[in-house]
mmCIF file as gemmi writes it, N, C-alpha and C atoms, coordinates in Angstrom:
data_model
loop_
_atom_site.group_PDB
_atom_site.id
_atom_site.type_symbol
_atom_site.label_atom_id
_atom_site.label_alt_id
_atom_site.label_comp_id
_atom_site.label_asym_id
_atom_site.label_entity_id
_atom_site.label_seq_id
_atom_site.pdbx_PDB_ins_code
_atom_site.Cartn_x
_atom_site.Cartn_y
_atom_site.Cartn_z
_atom_site.occupancy
_atom_site.B_iso_or_equiv
_atom_site.pdbx_formal_charge
_atom_site.auth_seq_id
_atom_site.auth_asym_id
_atom_site.pdbx_PDB_model_num
ATOM 1 N N . MET Axp A 1 ? 72.831 91.566 89.631 1 0 ? 1 A 1
ATOM 2 C CA . MET Axp A 1 ? 74.288 91.605 89.627 1 0 ? 1 A 1
ATOM 3 C C . MET Axp A 1 ? 74.753 92.833 90.404 1 0 ? 1 A 1
ATOM 4 N N . GLY Axp A 2 ? 75.789 92.644 91.231 1 0 ? 2 A 1
ATOM 5 C CA . GLY Axp A 2 ? 76.297 93.726 92.062 1 0 ? 2 A 1
ATOM 6 C C . GLY Axp A 2 ? 77.097 94.749 91.279 1 0 ? 2 A 1
ATOM 7 N N . CYS Axp A 3 ? 77.38 95.846 91.953 1 0 ? 3 A 1
ATOM 8 C CA . CYS Axp A 3 ? 78.107 96.931 91.296 1 0 ? 3 A 1
ATOM 9 C C . CYS Axp A 3 ? 79.614 96.789 91.377 1 0 ? 3 A 1
ATOM 10 N N . CYS Axp A 4 ? 80.06 95.953 92.276 1 0 ? 4 A 1
ATOM 11 C CA . CYS Axp A 4 ? 81.502 95.892 92.527 1 0 ? 4 A 1
ATOM 12 C C . CYS Axp A 4 ? 82.067 94.514 92.218 1 0 ? 4 A 1
ATOM 13 N N . ASP Axp A 5 ? 83.281 94.498 91.749 1 0 ? 5 A 1
ATOM 14 C CA . ASP Axp A 5 ? 83.971 93.251 91.443 1 0 ? 5 A 1
ATOM 15 C C . ASP Axp A 5 ? 84.409 92.591 92.748 1 0 ? 5 A 1
ATOM 16 N N . PRO Axp A 6 ? 83.921 91.385 93.055 1 0 ? 6 A 1
ATOM 17 C CA . PRO Axp A 6 ? 84.322 90.727 94.308 1 0 ? 6 A 1
ATOM 18 C C . PRO Axp A 6 ? 85.795 90.347 94.349 1 0 ? 6 A 1
ATOM 19 N N . LYS Axp A 7 ? 86.463 90.358 93.212 1 0 ? 7 A 1
ATOM 20 C CA . LYS Axp A 7 ? 87.888 90.028 93.163 1 0 ? 7 A 1
ATOM 21 C C . LYS Axp A 7 ? 88.773 91.267 93.305 1 0 ? 7 A 1
ATOM 22 N N . ALA Axp A 8 ? 88.161 92.44 93.335 1 0 ? 8 A 1
ATOM 23 C CA . ALA Axp A 8 ? 88.928 93.682 93.451 1 0 ? 8 A 1
ATOM 24 C C . ALA Axp A 8 ? 89.586 93.745 94.83 1 0 ? 8 A 1
ATOM 25 N N . PRO Axp A 9 ? 90.777 94.33 94.908 1 0 ? 9 A 1
ATOM 26 C CA . PRO Axp A 9 ? 91.45 94.464 96.207 1 0 ? 9 A 1
ATOM 27 C C . PRO Axp A 9 ? 90.595 95.262 97.191 1 0 ? 9 A 1
ATOM 28 N N . ARG Axp A 10 ? 90.538 94.787 98.425 1 0 ? 10 A 1
ATOM 29 C CA . ARG Axp A 10 ? 89.775 95.468 99.473 1 0 ? 10 A 1
ATOM 30 C C . ARG Axp A 10 ? 90.482 96.737 99.919 1 0 ? 10 A 1
ATOM 31 N N . LEU Axp A 11 ? 89.697 97.646 100.461 1 0 ? 11 A 1
ATOM 32 C CA . LEU Axp A 11 ? 90.222 98.879 101.042 1 0 ? 11 A 1
ATOM 33 C C . LEU Axp A 11 ? 90.338 98.658 102.552 1 0 ? 11 A 1
ATOM 34 N N . ILE Axp A 12 ? 91.541 98.805 103.091 1 0 ? 12 A 1
ATOM 35 C CA . ILE Axp A 12 ? 91.785 98.603 104.517 1 0 ? 12 A 1
ATOM 36 C C . ILE Axp A 12 ? 92.298 99.919 105.104 1 0 ? 12 A 1
ATOM 37 N N . SER Axp A 13 ? 91.737 100.291 106.232 1 0 ? 13 A 1
ATOM 38 C CA . SER Axp A 13 ? 92.103 101.538 106.887 1 0 ? 13 A 1
ATOM 39 C C . SER Axp A 13 ? 93.182 101.28 107.943 1 0 ? 13 A 1
ATOM 40 N N . ILE Axp A 14 ? 94.241 102.091 107.901 1 0 ? 14 A 1
ATOM 41 C CA . ILE Axp A 14 ? 95.297 102.01 108.915 1 0 ? 14 A 1
ATOM 42 C C . ILE Axp A 14 ? 95.646 103.419 109.382 1 0 ? 14 A 1
ATOM 43 N N . ARG Axp A 15 ? 96.269 103.504 110.544 1 0 ? 15 A 1
ATOM 44 C CA . ARG Axp A 15 ? 96.711 104.801 111.079 1 0 ? 15 A 1
ATOM 45 C C . ARG Axp A 15 ? 98.089 105.116 110.518 1 0 ? 15 A 1
ATOM 46 N N . VAL Axp A 16 ? 98.203 106.302 109.928 1 0 ? 16 A 1
ATOM 47 C CA . VAL Axp A 16 ? 99.483 106.805 109.437 1 0 ? 16 A 1
ATOM 48 C C . VAL Axp A 16 ? 99.696 108.158 110.09 1 0 ? 16 A 1
ATOM 49 N N . GLY Axp A 17 ? 100.686 108.243 110.945 1 0 ? 17 A 1
ATOM 50 C CA . GLY Axp A 17 ? 100.894 109.492 111.678 1 0 ? 17 A 1
ATOM 51 C C . GLY Axp A 17 ? 99.687 109.759 112.561 1 0 ? 17 A 1
ATOM 52 N N . ASP Axp A 18 ? 99.085 110.942 112.396 1 0 ? 18 A 1
ATOM 53 C CA . ASP Axp A 18 ? 97.939 111.339 113.211 1 0 ? 18 A 1
ATOM 54 C C . ASP Axp A 18 ? 96.602 111.05 112.549 1 0 ? 18 A 1
ATOM 55 N N . GLY Axp A 19 ? 96.613 110.43 111.381 1 0 ? 19 A 1
ATOM 56 C CA . GLY Axp A 19 ? 95.366 110.218 110.663 1 0 ? 19 A 1
ATOM 57 C C . GLY Axp A 19 ? 95.148 108.784 110.229 1 0 ? 19 A 1
ATOM 58 N N . GLN Axp A 20 ? 93.959 108.547 109.71 1 0 ? 20 A 1
ATOM 59 C CA . GLN Axp A 20 ? 93.589 107.25 109.155 1 0 ? 20 A 1
ATOM 60 C C . GLN Axp A 20 ? 93.602 107.371 107.636 1 0 ? 20 A 1
ATOM 61 N N . VAL Axp A 21 ? 94.115 106.341 106.967 1 0 ? 21 A 1
ATOM 62 C CA . VAL Axp A 21 ? 94.085 106.305 105.504 1 0 ? 21 A 1
ATOM 63 C C . VAL Axp A 21 ? 93.589 104.938 105.062 1 0 ? 21 A 1
ATOM 64 N N . GLY Axp A 22 ? 92.941 104.912 103.923 1 0 ? 22 A 1
ATOM 65 C CA . GLY Axp A 22 ? 92.503 103.66 103.338 1 0 ? 22 A 1
ATOM 66 C C . GLY Axp A 22 ? 93.483 103.241 102.257 1 0 ? 22 A 1
ATOM 67 N N . LEU Axp A 23 ? 93.93 102.001 102.323 1 0 ? 23 A 1
ATOM 68 C CA . LEU Axp A 23 ? 94.878 101.477 101.344 1 0 ? 23 A 1
ATOM 69 C C . LEU Axp A 23 ? 94.273 100.279 100.631 1 0 ? 23 A 1
ATOM 70 N N . ARG Axp A 24 ? 94.293 100.316 99.346 1 0 ? 24 A 1
ATOM 71 C CA . ARG Axp A 24 ? 93.746 99.243 98.529 1 0 ? 24 A 1
ATOM 72 C C . ARG Axp A 24 ? 94.756 98.106 98.419 1 0 ? 24 A 1
ATOM 73 N N . GLY Axp A 25 ? 94.274 96.881 98.649 1 0 ? 25 A 1
ATOM 74 C CA . GLY Axp A 25 ? 95.102 95.698 98.444 1 0 ? 25 A 1
ATOM 75 C C . GLY Axp A 25 ? 96.056 95.343 99.559 1 0 ? 25 A 1
ATOM 76 N N . LEU Axp A 26 ? 95.952 95.987 100.7 1 0 ? 26 A 1
ATOM 77 C CA . LEU Axp A 26 ? 96.928 95.771 101.774 1 0 ? 26 A 1
ATOM 78 C C . LEU Axp A 26 ? 96.926 94.326 102.266 1 0 ? 26 A 1
ATOM 79 N N . ASP Axp A 27 ? 95.768 93.705 102.352 1 0 ? 27 A 1
ATOM 80 C CA . ASP Axp A 27 ? 95.711 92.321 102.82 1 0 ? 27 A 1
ATOM 81 C C . ASP Axp A 27 ? 96.462 91.38 101.882 1 0 ? 27 A 1
ATOM 82 N N . ILE Axp A 28 ? 96.308 91.584 100.586 1 0 ? 28 A 1
ATOM 83 C CA . ILE Axp A 28 ? 96.998 90.773 99.58 1 0 ? 28 A 1
ATOM 84 C C . ILE Axp A 28 ? 98.509 91.015 99.639 1 0 ? 28 A 1
ATOM 85 N N . ILE Axp A 29 ? 98.879 92.271 99.817 1 0 ? 29 A 1
ATOM 86 C CA . ILE Axp A 29 ? 100.294 92.657 99.86 1 0 ? 29 A 1
ATOM 87 C C . ILE Axp A 29 ? 100.985 92.038 101.066 1 0 ? 29 A 1
ATOM 88 N N . VAL Axp A 30 ? 100.351 92.122 102.226 1 0 ? 30 A 1
ATOM 89 C CA . VAL Axp A 30 ? 100.95 91.554 103.44 1 0 ? 30 A 1
ATOM 90 C C . VAL Axp A 30 ? 101.163 90.053 103.272 1 0 ? 30 A 1
ATOM 91 N N . GLU Axp A 31 ? 100.173 89.38 102.733 1 0 ? 31 A 1
ATOM 92 C CA . GLU Axp A 31 ? 100.301 87.933 102.516 1 0 ? 31 A 1
ATOM 93 C C . GLU Axp A 31 ? 101.463 87.613 101.571 1 0 ? 31 A 1
ATOM 94 N N . ALA Axp A 32 ? 101.584 88.393 100.505 1 0 ? 32 A 1
ATOM 95 C CA . ALA Axp A 32 ? 102.658 88.172 99.532 1 0 ? 32 A 1
ATOM 96 C C . ALA Axp A 32 ? 104.032 88.433 100.15 1 0 ? 32 A 1
ATOM 97 N N . VAL Axp A 33 ? 104.16 89.497 100.932 1 0 ? 33 A 1
ATOM 98 C CA . VAL Axp A 33 ? 105.447 89.836 101.545 1 0 ? 33 A 1
ATOM 99 C C . VAL Axp A 33 ? 105.823 88.792 102.594 1 0 ? 33 A 1
ATOM 100 N N . ARG Axp A 34 ? 104.857 88.299 103.331 1 0 ? 34 A 1
ATOM 101 C CA . ARG Axp A 34 ? 105.138 87.221 104.294 1 0 ? 34 A 1
ATOM 102 C C . ARG Axp A 34 ? 105.719 85.995 103.577 1 0 ? 34 A 1
ATOM 103 N N . GLY Axp A 35 ? 105.22 85.734 102.397 1 0 ? 35 A 1
ATOM 104 C CA . GLY Axp A 35 ? 105.689 84.594 101.616 1 0 ? 35 A 1
ATOM 105 C C . GLY Axp A 35 ? 107.122 84.725 101.146 1 0 ? 35 A 1
ATOM 106 N N . LEU Axp A 36 ? 107.644 85.939 101.149 1 0 ? 36 A 1
ATOM 107 C CA . LEU Axp A 36 ? 109.034 86.163 100.738 1 0 ? 36 A 1
ATOM 108 C C . LEU Axp A 36 ? 110.022 85.758 101.825 1 0 ? 36 A 1
ATOM 109 N N . ASP Axp A 37 ? 109.555 85.627 103.045 1 0 ? 37 A 1
ATOM 110 C CA . ASP Axp A 37 ? 110.379 85.238 104.186 1 0 ? 37 A 1
ATOM 111 C C . ASP Axp A 37 ? 111.58 86.172 104.37 1 0 ? 37 A 1
ATOM 112 N N . LEU Axp A 38 ? 111.33 87.47 104.241 1 0 ? 38 A 1
ATOM 113 C CA . LEU Axp A 38 ? 112.374 88.459 104.489 1 0 ? 38 A 1
ATOM 114 C C . LEU Axp A 38 ? 112.644 88.528 105.98 1 0 ? 38 A 1
ATOM 115 N N . GLN Axp A 39 ? 113.885 88.782 106.369 1 0 ? 39 A 1
ATOM 116 C CA . GLN Axp A 39 ? 114.274 88.766 107.778 1 0 ? 39 A 1
ATOM 117 C C . GLN Axp A 39 ? 114.51 90.145 108.376 1 0 ? 39 A 1
ATOM 118 N N . LYS Axp A 40 ? 114.99 91.081 107.578 1 0 ? 40 A 1
ATOM 119 C CA . LYS Axp A 40 ? 115.362 92.395 108.1 1 0 ? 40 A 1
ATOM 120 C C . LYS Axp A 40 ? 114.181 93.358 108.043 1 0 ? 40 A 1
ATOM 121 N N . GLU Axp A 41 ? 113.991 94.077 109.136 1 0 ? 41 A 1
ATOM 122 C CA . GLU Axp A 41 ? 112.883 95.029 109.248 1 0 ? 41 A 1
ATOM 123 C C . GLU Axp A 41 ? 112.869 96.023 108.081 1 0 ? 41 A 1
ATOM 124 N N . GLU Axp A 42 ? 114.012 96.577 107.756 1 0 ? 42 A 1
ATOM 125 C CA . GLU Axp A 42 ? 114.071 97.588 106.694 1 0 ? 42 A 1
ATOM 126 C C . GLU Axp A 42 ? 113.686 96.999 105.337 1 0 ? 42 A 1
ATOM 127 N N . GLU Axp A 43 ? 114.098 95.78 105.068 1 0 ? 43 A 1
ATOM 128 C CA . GLU Axp A 43 ? 113.724 95.117 103.808 1 0 ? 43 A 1
ATOM 129 C C . GLU Axp A 43 ? 112.205 94.915 103.73 1 0 ? 43 A 1
ATOM 130 N N . ILE Axp A 44 ? 111.625 94.52 104.833 1 0 ? 44 A 1
ATOM 131 C CA . ILE Axp A 44 ? 110.176 94.296 104.865 1 0 ? 44 A 1
ATOM 132 C C . ILE Axp A 44 ? 109.441 95.62 104.658 1 0 ? 44 A 1
ATOM 133 N N . LYS Axp A 45 ? 109.876 96.657 105.354 1 0 ? 45 A 1
ATOM 134 C CA . LYS Axp A 45 ? 109.239 97.98 105.201 1 0 ? 45 A 1
ATOM 135 C C . LYS Axp A 45 ? 109.292 98.446 103.751 1 0 ? 45 A 1
ATOM 136 N N . GLN Axp A 46 ? 110.455 98.328 103.133 1 0 ? 46 A 1
ATOM 137 C CA . GLN Axp A 46 ? 110.603 98.8 101.751 1 0 ? 46 A 1
ATOM 138 C C . GLN Axp A 46 ? 109.772 97.969 100.778 1 0 ? 46 A 1
ATOM 139 N N . GLU Axp A 47 ? 109.704 96.678 101.005 1 0 ? 47 A 1
ATOM 140 C CA . GLU Axp A 47 ? 108.903 95.811 100.138 1 0 ? 47 A 1
ATOM 141 C C . GLU Axp A 47 ? 107.413 96.138 100.279 1 0 ? 47 A 1
ATOM 142 N N . LEU Axp A 48 ? 106.964 96.313 101.517 1 0 ? 48 A 1
ATOM 143 C CA . LEU Axp A 48 ? 105.568 96.693 101.742 1 0 ? 48 A 1
ATOM 144 C C . LEU Axp A 48 ? 105.253 98.016 101.063 1 0 ? 48 A 1
ATOM 145 N N . LEU Axp A 49 ? 106.11 99.004 101.272 1 0 ? 49 A 1
ATOM 146 C CA . LEU Axp A 49 ? 105.879 100.332 100.711 1 0 ? 49 A 1
ATOM 147 C C . LEU Axp A 49 ? 105.859 100.3 99.186 1 0 ? 49 A 1
ATOM 148 N N . SER Axp A 50 ? 106.802 99.627 98.586 1 0 ? 50 A 1
ATOM 149 C CA . SER Axp A 50 ? 106.856 99.601 97.12 1 0 ? 50 A 1
ATOM 150 C C . SER Axp A 50 ? 105.633 98.899 96.539 1 0 ? 50 A 1
ATOM 151 N N . ARG Axp A 51 ? 105.156 97.853 97.198 1 0 ? 51 A 1
ATOM 152 C CA . ARG Axp A 51 ? 103.974 97.151 96.693 1 0 ? 51 A 1
ATOM 153 C C . ARG Axp A 51 ? 102.697 97.952 96.927 1 0 ? 51 A 1
ATOM 154 N N . VAL Axp A 52 ? 102.599 98.619 98.071 1 0 ? 52 A 1
ATOM 155 C CA . VAL Axp A 52 ? 101.423 99.443 98.347 1 0 ? 52 A 1
ATOM 156 C C . VAL Axp A 52 ? 101.334 100.583 97.333 1 0 ? 52 A 1
ATOM 157 N N . LYS Axp A 53 ? 102.479 101.123 96.949 1 0 ? 53 A 1
ATOM 158 C CA . LYS Axp A 53 ? 102.493 102.222 95.973 1 0 ? 53 A 1
ATOM 159 C C . LYS Axp A 53 ? 102.005 101.795 94.584 1 0 ? 53 A 1
ATOM 160 N N . LEU Axp A 54 ? 101.972 100.506 94.313 1 0 ? 54 A 1
ATOM 161 C CA . LEU Axp A 54 ? 101.449 100.039 93.024 1 0 ? 54 A 1
ATOM 162 C C . LEU Axp A 54 ? 99.944 100.27 92.922 1 0 ? 54 A 1
ATOM 163 N N . PHE Axp A 55 ? 99.243 100.261 94.062 1 0 ? 55 A 1
ATOM 164 C CA . PHE Axp A 55 ? 97.788 100.387 94.083 1 0 ? 55 A 1
ATOM 165 C C . PHE Axp A 55 ? 97.3 101.695 94.68 1 0 ? 55 A 1
ATOM 166 N N . ASN Axp A 56 ? 98.181 102.457 95.323 1 0 ? 56 A 1
ATOM 167 C CA . ASN Axp A 56 ? 97.795 103.644 96.073 1 0 ? 56 A 1
ATOM 168 C C . ASN Axp A 56 ? 98.796 104.768 95.835 1 0 ? 56 A 1
ATOM 169 N N . TYR Axp A 57 ? 98.299 106.007 95.804 1 0 ? 57 A 1
ATOM 170 C CA . TYR Axp A 57 ? 99.204 107.148 95.697 1 0 ? 57 A 1
ATOM 171 C C . TYR Axp A 57 ? 99.745 107.495 97.076 1 0 ? 57 A 1
ATOM 172 N N . ILE Axp A 58 ? 101.057 107.513 97.192 1 0 ? 58 A 1
ATOM 173 C CA . ILE Axp A 58 ? 101.721 107.921 98.424 1 0 ? 58 A 1
ATOM 174 C C . ILE Axp A 58 ? 102.822 108.898 98.038 1 0 ? 58 A 1
ATOM 175 N N . PRO Axp A 59 ? 102.715 110.15 98.489 1 0 ? 59 A 1
ATOM 176 C CA . PRO Axp A 59 ? 103.758 111.129 98.175 1 0 ? 59 A 1
ATOM 177 C C . PRO Axp A 59 ? 105.098 110.719 98.786 1 0 ? 59 A 1
ATOM 178 N N . ASP Axp A 60 ? 106.167 110.94 98.061 1 0 ? 60 A 1
ATOM 179 C CA . ASP Axp A 60 ? 107.508 110.587 98.548 1 0 ? 60 A 1
ATOM 180 C C . ASP Axp A 60 ? 107.831 111.241 99.887 1 0 ? 60 A 1
ATOM 181 N N . SER Axp A 61 ? 107.256 112.422 100.13 1 0 ? 61 A 1
ATOM 182 C CA . SER Axp A 61 ? 107.567 113.158 101.351 1 0 ? 61 A 1
ATOM 183 C C . SER Axp A 61 ? 107.072 112.451 102.62 1 0 ? 61 A 1
ATOM 184 N N . VAL Axp A 62 ? 106.179 111.469 102.479 1 0 ? 62 A 1
ATOM 185 C CA . VAL Axp A 62 ? 105.668 110.749 103.656 1 0 ? 62 A 1
ATOM 186 C C . VAL Axp A 62 ? 106.003 109.264 103.608 1 0 ? 62 A 1
ATOM 187 N N . ASN Axp A 63 ? 106.966 108.887 102.803 1 0 ? 63 A 1
ATOM 188 C CA . ASN Axp A 63 ? 107.365 107.474 102.713 1 0 ? 63 A 1
ATOM 189 C C . ASN Axp A 63 ? 107.699 106.884 104.077 1 0 ? 63 A 1
ATOM 190 N N . GLY Axp A 64 ? 108.433 107.614 104.892 1 0 ? 64 A 1
ATOM 191 C CA . GLY Axp A 64 ? 108.842 107.113 106.206 1 0 ? 64 A 1
ATOM 192 C C . GLY Axp A 64 ? 107.655 106.832 107.109 1 0 ? 64 A 1
ATOM 193 N N . LYS Axp A 65 ? 106.69 107.744 107.128 1 0 ? 65 A 1
ATOM 194 C CA . LYS Axp A 65 ? 105.5 107.548 107.956 1 0 ? 65 A 1
ATOM 195 C C . LYS Axp A 65 ? 104.71 106.326 107.486 1 0 ? 65 A 1
ATOM 196 N N . TYR Axp A 66 ? 104.575 106.185 106.175 1 0 ? 66 A 1
ATOM 197 C CA . TYR Axp A 66 ? 103.845 105.041 105.638 1 0 ? 66 A 1
ATOM 198 C C . TYR Axp A 66 ? 104.596 103.744 105.897 1 0 ? 66 A 1
ATOM 199 N N . ALA Axp A 67 ? 105.904 103.743 105.725 1 0 ? 67 A 1
ATOM 200 C CA . ALA Axp A 67 ? 106.692 102.534 105.967 1 0 ? 67 A 1
ATOM 201 C C . ALA Axp A 67 ? 106.527 102.077 107.414 1 0 ? 67 A 1
ATOM 202 N N . GLU Axp A 68 ? 106.545 103.019 108.336 1 0 ? 68 A 1
ATOM 203 C CA . GLU Axp A 68 ? 106.378 102.682 109.755 1 0 ? 68 A 1
ATOM 204 C C . GLU Axp A 68 ? 104.975 102.155 110.027 1 0 ? 68 A 1
ATOM 205 N N . ALA Axp A 69 ? 103.97 102.786 109.459 1 0 ? 69 A 1
ATOM 206 C CA . ALA Axp A 69 ? 102.584 102.343 109.648 1 0 ? 69 A 1
ATOM 207 C C . ALA Axp A 69 ? 102.364 100.954 109.036 1 0 ? 69 A 1
ATOM 208 N N . LEU Axp A 70 ? 102.949 100.724 107.881 1 0 ? 70 A 1
ATOM 209 C CA . LEU Axp A 70 ? 102.825 99.413 107.235 1 0 ? 70 A 1
ATOM 210 C C . LEU Axp A 70 ? 103.513 98.333 108.061 1 0 ? 70 A 1
ATOM 211 N N . TRP Axp A 71 ? 104.646 98.668 108.629 1 0 ? 71 A 1
ATOM 212 C CA . TRP Axp A 71 ? 105.378 97.738 109.488 1 0 ? 71 A 1
ATOM 213 C C . TRP Axp A 71 ? 104.526 97.365 110.709 1 0 ? 71 A 1
ATOM 214 N N . GLU Axp A 72 ? 103.892 98.353 111.324 1 0 ? 72 A 1
ATOM 215 C CA . GLU Axp A 72 ? 103.031 98.095 112.478 1 0 ? 72 A 1
ATOM 216 C C . GLU Axp A 72 ? 101.848 97.21 112.09 1 0 ? 72 A 1
ATOM 217 N N . TYR Axp A 73 ? 101.246 97.493 110.939 1 0 ? 73 A 1
ATOM 218 C CA . TYR Axp A 73 ? 100.134 96.666 110.467 1 0 ? 73 A 1
ATOM 219 C C . TYR Axp A 73 ? 100.603 95.241 110.193 1 0 ? 73 A 1
ATOM 220 N N . TYR Axp A 74 ? 101.722 95.109 109.534 1 0 ? 74 A 1
ATOM 221 C CA . TYR Axp A 74 ? 102.316 93.807 109.2 1 0 ? 74 A 1
ATOM 222 C C . TYR Axp A 74 ? 102.543 92.977 110.459 1 0 ? 74 A 1
ATOM 223 N N . ASN Axp A 75 ? 103.076 93.607 111.489 1 0 ? 75 A 1
ATOM 224 C CA . ASN Axp A 75 ? 103.359 92.895 112.74 1 0 ? 75 A 1
ATOM 225 C C . ASN Axp A 75 ? 102.097 92.566 113.533 1 0 ? 75 A 1
ATOM 226 N N . GLY Axp A 76 ? 101.037 93.304 113.292 1 0 ? 76 A 1
ATOM 227 C CA . GLY Axp A 76 ? 99.79 93.054 114.005 1 0 ? 76 A 1
ATOM 228 C C . GLY Axp A 76 ? 98.937 91.987 113.365 1 0 ? 76 A 1
ATOM 229 N N . GLN Axp A 77 ? 99.326 91.501 112.198 1 0 ? 77 A 1
ATOM 230 C CA . GLN Axp A 77 ? 98.552 90.483 111.465 1 0 ? 77 A 1
ATOM 231 C C . GLN Axp A 77 ? 99.127 89.104 111.731 1 0 ? 77 A 1
ATOM 232 N N . GLY Axp A 78 ? 98.25 88.181 112.206 1 0 ? 78 A 1
ATOM 233 C CA . GLY Axp A 78 ? 98.573 86.761 112.371 1 0 ? 78 A 1
ATOM 234 C C . GLY Axp A 78 ? 99.99 86.473 112.495 1 0 ? 78 A 1
């Protein structure tokens, strides 16, 4: 038996500002937000950020950088 739960959210690395960070559950979050069929960029950014914060610690002082990075990742997926 393996050490890790295969159902656990995956860790995905994205560029935030000048660095790389690993975010847990990002693939699941992007799929869920796409299903909401939101139209406005700002709404999508805020939804992504709020959901990512459920699984990952993100200091409030870098919310803008993370929102922008999440938006770029979201747009780069299928």
